[in-house]
C-alpha positions, 0 to 999 in steps of 0.5 A: 824527110820532115817536110813531107808530113806537112806537105801531106797535111796542109792540103788535107786541112789538117794544119790549123790556119795559125800555129805556134812553132812549139805546137808544130814541134810537139805535133810533128816531133821536131827539134827546134832546128828542124822546125825552123828549117821546115818553116823557112822552106814553107815560107820560101814556097809561099804557103806559110808566113810568120805572124807579126809577133808570134807564131805562123799562118798557113795561107789558104791557097793551093789546097785543092786540085783546082788550085793546081789546075789554075797554076797550069792555066797560068803556065799555059798562057806564059810558057808558050809565049816565052818560046815565041819571044823575038830574042829567044835562044836556047844554046846547045849546052842547055839543050844537051843538059835538058836532053840528058836529064830526060833520057836519064828518067826514061832509062829508069830514074822515073821509078827510082828518083824521089818526088823532090828530084822529079819535081826539081827536074821538071822545074829546071826544064821549064825554067831553062826554056823560059829563061832562054826567052831573054825576058826576065818578067817571064822567068820571074813569074814562072819561078814564083809560080813554081815555088808555090805549086811545089806543094801540090806537085808532090801529091800529083807525083804519086802516080808515075805512069805519066812521066814517060809521056812527059819526058817524050814531050819534053824531048820533042820540044827540045828537038824543035828548039834545036832547029830554032822552030819556036812556033812548033815548040810553042805548039807542043808546049801548049799541048804538053801543059794542056794535058 
């Protein structure tokens, strides 16, 4: 997929701070349509921006492991708090859907799913839990954060050994939410994100 060479080169500093679309097409061997698609996706994720008039800029954030750690610290502050909102309610259908996704991974999809699919599964899990807070500010912040952290998340997915533990932690959080034990769910979320 044409996105991944960019996602690999950007954190390594192999993309210039500014570039024209024609330079990127030549460098990566892309058609005009493919370069437009990949640049649109990069802009949506928050690490590329169209320059006024001509070309593209690649934003200097999220290029280091420290950047990814900063995103986790922000999530650590927000996600457990979202689980403690007074109107929090995660319905049985949402719990079942989240549980099915985790069990599918544990049944073997950890090894066969693409990095993109693994990332999306994690995003869906966490955004579903935060959305149940009923507080749109939590959800908006987490969605924005997930868009910009996608880039570094791909790199962290090369080692899949940790996924079994993550799935088991997700299931434990769901178990707590199924019996409406938000305090314990928030405690487990803090441990989960802190790892």
